[in-house]
Backbone as numpy.savetxt, mean C-alpha at the origin, in Angstrom:
# Nx Ny Nz CAx CAy CAz Cx Cy Cz
11.75 -2.11 4.41 10.38 -2.59 4.38 10.33 -3.86 5.24
9.36 -3.88 6.14 9.10 -5.05 6.96 7.72 -5.56 6.63
7.49 -6.85 6.89 6.15 -7.38 6.68 5.86 -8.48 7.68
4.57 -8.71 7.88 4.13 -9.82 8.71 2.90 -10.43 8.06
2.74 -11.71 8.28 1.65 -12.46 7.69 0.85 -13.12 8.80
-0.47 -13.01 8.75 -1.29 -13.85 9.62 -2.18 -14.68 8.71
-3.23 -15.23 9.21 -4.03 -16.19 8.45 -4.42 -15.72 7.05
-4.96 -14.52 6.95 -5.45 -14.06 5.64 -4.95 -12.67 5.27
-4.05 -12.11 6.08 -3.63 -10.72 5.88 -2.11 -10.62 5.79
-1.65 -9.87 4.81 -0.24 -9.50 4.72 -0.15 -8.01 5.04
0.61 -7.67 6.07 0.81 -6.29 6.45 2.24 -5.90 6.11
2.38 -4.89 5.28 3.70 -4.43 4.84 3.90 -3.01 5.35
4.96 -2.82 6.12 5.31 -1.50 6.63 6.33 -0.88 5.69
5.96 0.25 5.14 6.80 0.94 4.16 7.38 2.18 4.82
8.65 2.44 4.56 9.27 3.64 5.13 10.16 4.31 4.10
10.54 5.54 4.41 11.41 6.29 3.51 10.62 7.04 2.47
11.14 7.04 1.25 10.50 7.77 0.16 9.95 6.79 -0.87
8.74 7.06 -1.32 8.14 6.30 -2.41 8.18 7.18 -3.66
9.26 7.03 -4.41 9.42 7.81 -5.63 10.01 6.91 -6.71
10.35 7.48 -7.85 10.82 6.66 -8.96 12.13 5.95 -8.66
12.89 6.41 -7.69 14.15 5.75 -7.32 13.91 4.47 -6.53
12.89 4.44 -5.71 12.66 3.30 -4.83 11.53 2.39 -5.29
10.75 2.83 -6.25 9.54 2.09 -6.60 9.81 0.68 -7.10
10.76 0.50 -7.95 10.98 -0.82 -8.55 11.23 -1.88 -7.49
12.15 -1.63 -6.60 12.48 -2.60 -5.55 11.28 -2.84 -4.62
10.63 -1.77 -4.22 9.48 -1.88 -3.33 8.35 -2.65 -4.01
8.08 -2.34 -5.25 7.01 -2.99 -5.99 7.29 -4.49 -6.18
8.53 -4.82 -6.50 8.89 -6.24 -6.65 8.68 -7.00 -5.35
9.04 -6.38 -4.23 8.88 -7.04 -2.93 7.40 -7.20 -2.57
6.60 -6.18 -2.81 5.16 -6.28 -2.54 4.55 -7.39 -3.40
4.89 -7.44 -4.67 4.37 -8.49 -5.56 4.83 -9.88 -5.12
6.07 -9.99 -4.66 6.59 -11.28 -4.18 5.79 -11.75 -2.97
5.52 -10.84 -2.05 4.75 -11.19 -0.85 3.34 -11.64 -1.23
2.70 -10.91 -2.13 1.35 -11.29 -2.57 1.39 -12.66 -3.24
2.33 -12.87 -4.16 2.40 -14.14 -4.89 2.74 -15.32 -3.98
3.54 -15.08 -2.97 3.96 -16.16 -2.07 2.86 -16.55 -1.09
2.20 -15.57 -0.49 1.26 -15.84 0.60 -0.22 -15.80 0.19
-0.53 -15.24 -0.97 -1.90 -15.15 -1.48 -2.88 -14.66 -0.41
-2.61 -13.49 0.16 -3.49 -12.99 1.21 -4.85 -12.54 0.65
-5.83 -12.48 1.52 -7.13 -11.91 1.15 -7.14 -10.41 1.38
-6.29 -9.95 2.31 -6.18 -8.53 2.59 -4.71 -8.13 2.58
-4.41 -7.07 1.87 -3.07 -6.48 1.87 -3.16 -5.15 2.59
-2.40 -5.01 3.67 -2.37 -3.76 4.42 -1.03 -3.09 4.13
-1.07 -1.88 3.61 0.13 -1.08 3.40 0.18 -0.05 4.52
1.08 -0.25 5.46 1.25 0.67 6.59 2.29 1.70 6.18
1.86 2.94 6.00 2.72 3.99 5.47 3.22 4.95 6.54
3.16 4.55 7.79 3.56 5.44 8.89 4.97 5.99 8.71
5.86 5.23 8.12 7.24 5.66 7.97 7.57 6.34 6.65
6.56 6.60 5.83 6.81 7.23 4.52 6.98 8.74 4.71
8.16 9.23 4.33 8.45 10.67 4.47 8.01 11.47 3.25
8.02 10.83 2.08 7.67 11.52 0.84 7.11 10.51 -0.13
6.09 10.93 -0.91 5.53 10.08 -1.94 5.14 10.94 -3.13
5.50 10.48 -4.32 5.05 11.16 -5.54 4.15 10.20 -6.32
3.92 10.48 -7.57 3.01 9.65 -8.36 3.52 8.21 -8.49
4.79 7.98 -8.31 5.33 6.62 -8.34 4.75 5.80 -7.19
4.55 6.43 -6.06 3.92 5.76 -4.92 2.49 5.36 -5.23
1.82 6.18 -6.03 0.47 5.82 -6.47 0.50 4.52 -7.27
1.53 4.37 -8.09 1.65 3.15 -8.89 1.75 1.92 -7.99
2.40 2.05 -6.85 2.50 0.93 -5.92 1.13 0.57 -5.36
0.37 1.56 -4.94 -0.95 1.33 -4.37 -1.89 0.77 -5.44
-1.89 1.37 -6.62 -2.77 0.93 -7.70 -2.39 -0.47 -8.17
-1.09 -0.72 -8.31 -0.63 -2.05 -8.71 -1.00 -3.12 -7.69
-0.86 -2.79 -6.41 -1.25 -3.72 -5.36 -2.74 -3.99 -5.40
-3.52 -2.94 -5.66 -4.97 -3.10 -5.74 -5.37 -4.00 -6.91
-4.73 -3.83 -8.03 -5.03 -4.67 -9.20 -4.68 -6.12 -8.92
-3.51 -6.32 -8.33 -3.06 -7.69 -8.03 -3.99 -8.34 -7.02
-4.41 -7.58 -6.01 -5.32 -8.14 -5.01 -6.70 -8.40 -5.61
-7.13 -7.60 -6.56 -8.41 -7.85 -7.23 -8.41 -9.20 -7.94
-7.27 -9.56 -8.51 -7.14 -10.86 -9.17 -7.36 -12.00 -8.18
-7.06 -11.75 -6.90 -7.24 -12.77 -5.86 -8.57 -12.59 -5.11
-9.42 -11.70 -5.63 -10.66 -11.34 -4.94 -10.38 -10.82 -3.54
-9.26 -10.10 -3.43 -8.86 -9.53 -2.15 -9.04 -8.03 -2.13
-8.52 -7.42 -1.08 -8.67 -5.97 -0.93 -7.39 -5.37 -0.38
-7.29 -4.05 -0.51 -6.13 -3.31 -0.01 -6.61 -2.29 1.01
-5.87 -2.22 2.11 -6.09 -1.19 3.12 -4.79 -0.41 3.24
-4.87 0.89 3.12 -3.71 1.76 3.31 -3.94 2.47 4.64
-2.97 2.39 5.55 -3.19 2.99 6.86 -1.99 3.79 7.34
-2.25 4.62 8.34 -1.20 5.45 8.96 -0.48 6.32 7.96
-1.24 6.98 7.10 -0.66 7.78 6.02 -0.33 9.18 6.55
0.94 9.58 6.47 1.30 10.94 6.86 0.67 11.98 5.92
0.66 13.26 6.33 -0.04 14.31 5.56 0.40 14.44 4.09
1.69 14.45 3.81 2.12 14.66 2.42 1.67 13.51 1.51
1.93 12.24 1.87 1.42 11.16 1.02 -0.11 11.14 0.93
-0.79 11.56 1.99 -2.25 11.59 1.95 -2.75 12.58 0.91
-2.06 13.71 0.76 -2.43 14.68 -0.27 -2.35 14.05 -1.65
-1.30 13.25 -1.89 -1.13 12.59 -3.18 -2.25 11.57 -3.40
-2.56 10.77 -2.38 -3.63 9.78 -2.50 -4.98 10.45 -2.74
-5.25 11.51 -2.01 -6.53 12.23 -2.18 -6.64 12.86 -3.55
-5.56 13.46 -4.03 -5.58 14.11 -5.35 -5.87 13.10 -6.46
-5.43 11.87 -6.26 -5.65 10.84 -7.28 -6.97 10.10 -7.10
-7.67 10.35 -6.01 -8.95 9.67 -5.78 -8.83 8.19 -5.47
-7.72 7.83 -4.85 -7.44 6.42 -4.58 -8.48 5.79 -3.66
-9.12 6.57 -2.84 -10.10 6.02 -1.90 -11.32 5.41 -2.60
-11.43 5.60 -3.90 -12.52 4.96 -4.64 -12.32 3.46 -4.77
-11.07 3.00 -4.69 -10.84 1.56 -4.89 -9.97 0.90 -3.83
-9.48 1.64 -2.86 -8.82 1.04 -1.70 -9.38 1.71 -0.45
-9.26 1.02 0.67 -9.69 1.57 1.94 -8.52 2.31 2.55
-8.76 3.55 2.99 -7.72 4.32 3.66 -8.15 4.51 5.10
-7.30 4.04 6.02 -7.58 4.18 7.45 -6.63 5.23 8.05
-7.21 6.17 8.76 -6.41 7.17 9.46 -6.82 7.17 10.92
-5.87 6.90 11.79 -6.11 6.86 13.24 -7.43 6.20 13.59
-7.60 5.00 13.07 -8.79 4.22 13.39 -10.02 4.58 12.58
-9.97 5.62 11.76 -11.11 6.02 10.95 -10.88 5.55 9.51
-11.95 5.16 8.88 -11.87 4.78 7.47 -12.28 5.96 6.63
-11.45 6.27 5.61 -11.72 7.40 4.72 -12.35 6.86 3.44
């Protein structure tokens, strides 16, 4: 996982698999970044995610809740087809912004 910070945005690039094996470490790192930098926008760049199950949903939902506490928002972008199916099935677009190739879903 890589990240970059600018004035009000934390962009986190996630790669590999988002499942119950990787969620704890990934979630702790995302929370650490939010708590340290207090961004107004959290961008989760999922271009490198090969697989995601419901554990990955917990990361997105948890990030959204944490950002709500800061009156911030979450943008999920560059989502490959398999993780997008999981996000769509859960209706995540009701509370986070999903960007695909420049389009907002």
